[in-house]
C-alpha positions, 0 to 999 in steps of 0.5 A: 236937510232938516233932521228928525231932531230938528223937527222936534226942536223947531216945533218946541221953538214955535210953541215957545218951549225952546229958546232957539233952533239955530244959534250955531253953525258947526263946521266938519270934515268927516264926510266925503264931498259930493259932485253937483250931479250926485244925489243927496243922501238922506241925513234925517237920522243924523245927530252929529257931524261925522267929524266936527272941527269947530262951531261958530255963532249965527250972526244974521238971519234972512228969508229969500225966495230963490230962482227955483221958487223955493223959499228958504231961511238963510243963516249966516256965520263968520268963520274964524280968521285965525292962522289955521287952515281947514278943509270943509266937507260938512256943515250942521246947524245946532240949537246951542253952542254946546250941550249943557247937560253933558257938562265937562263930559261934553264933545270936544277936540282932544288933539289937533297936532298943532305946533303948540302941542309939542309932539316928539318922536321915538325912533326905536332907541331915542326921542327927538323933536321933529322939525317941519319938513318942507321938501319931502318929495321930488320936484313933481310932488309925485314921489316922497323921497324923504327916508324918515319913518315919521315926518312932520309936515304942513297941510299945504305941502306940494305932495297933496296938490294936483300937478299939471299933468294930472298924474298926482292922484292924491288930490282926487283920492282925498289924500289931504289933511283937513284940520289945522296946519300941522300933521304927522305921517307914520310910514307903513313900516314904522312899527310892527303891530301883531295880534296876540291874545286879543291885544296888539303886541308892539315889536321891539324898536317900534317908532311912534309919536308921543305927547306928554303933559296932556290931560285927557280925563274921560272918567265922566263919559258914558261907555257909548261916547266915542273917540273919533280919529281923523286920519289919511292913508297916503301913497308914497308914489302919488301916481300909482293905484296901489291900495293896501289891504289893511292898516293898524292904529294903536293909541295909548293913554297912560301916566308917564308912558307906563306900559303896565297901566294904560288904556289902548285904542286898537283898531284894524282898518281895511280897504273894503270897509273904508273905500280906500280905492277912491277915498283916503280920508277916514274917520275911525269911531271908537266907543269908549267901551271898546278901549282896552284898559289894564288893571289899575288904570285911571283916566284921571291920571292920564298925562301921556299919549302915544300913537303907533301905526302900521300898514299891511302888518308893518311890512309896507313902506309904500304908504303912510298913515297921516294923523289929522285930529282926535275928537271926543263925541258925547253921543249919550247926554240927552237934552230935549232942547239941544241937538243938530237941527240941520245937516248938509254935505258940501256939494260942488262941480269938482266934488272937493272940500271947501278950503278956508285959508289961514288969516282970511275972513270967510262966511258960511251960509246954511239955508233951510228950505220951507214949504217943501213937501 
């Protein structure tokens, strides 16, 4: 679908005012994929993907008239043939590789939980380097038997696969990570987060994951720019229909883990707001103005990030919160020649994401319909 931004940029391109209307294809994972029989929602007002993973240049352009008689402009790009896995649910067309007006405050991935990021875990008394766990469940993949409160695992772990009997419902509820190969799951009782004086209070002995030597300087961004956190609610038993009432997420930015001078993303997610009964993949969008900063905090000094979570106020061990990626989305820097000109949600017979496997060569096509009222 051509967006409203796209109509403006295409008009400028036809008049020679814009250098391009479609130079790059953006690949995302934030939307829920559609069945072939689903009606396509109106996306004309969209200005960015729900959660963009990466962007690739358009390498070829064509023109076809399909069997339905509709003529379309076909744009093709090659996906990266790296060793990462991606679960794709949305695609967008952009007029440029990035928004030059935004400069260093532009949209970007901040965290992907890759193996190179060197996250550690805190178990309430000491730190440790987590090893990737391959066998965390029974043979069927239904029940997670690992007793650790924090688990590092691969995105292709058997717990996310549908079994032959169809009793593992994780696949159909979209309980699967989508960005890169490695992820961290925090059990629902890994920490107890309560609200006091309008802020979260962390219980003694809380478990969390931490990364040091990270630079996240958001001092040049507008207060209306957003942090977007991709996360998944995972059932301990893949065959049950349990749905928790709520989950809390706390992401803390600081210098050397100092608790007195920090900035916090504090969010409570509910089953009604995020539709957990049928869709467990969520994108938490947090305007920078909603981040709670203590006195004396400076984004320029940030070198440590800590992540906590709890389910049903930290009282439930029947669920995990899996963290997929964290992204900065610049929503405020205006550039009359830059924007998302087209957008589409993945739609197929099974209503499933399209998987880009590691170390494979793949191409993506985006088709603009023309001459359609």
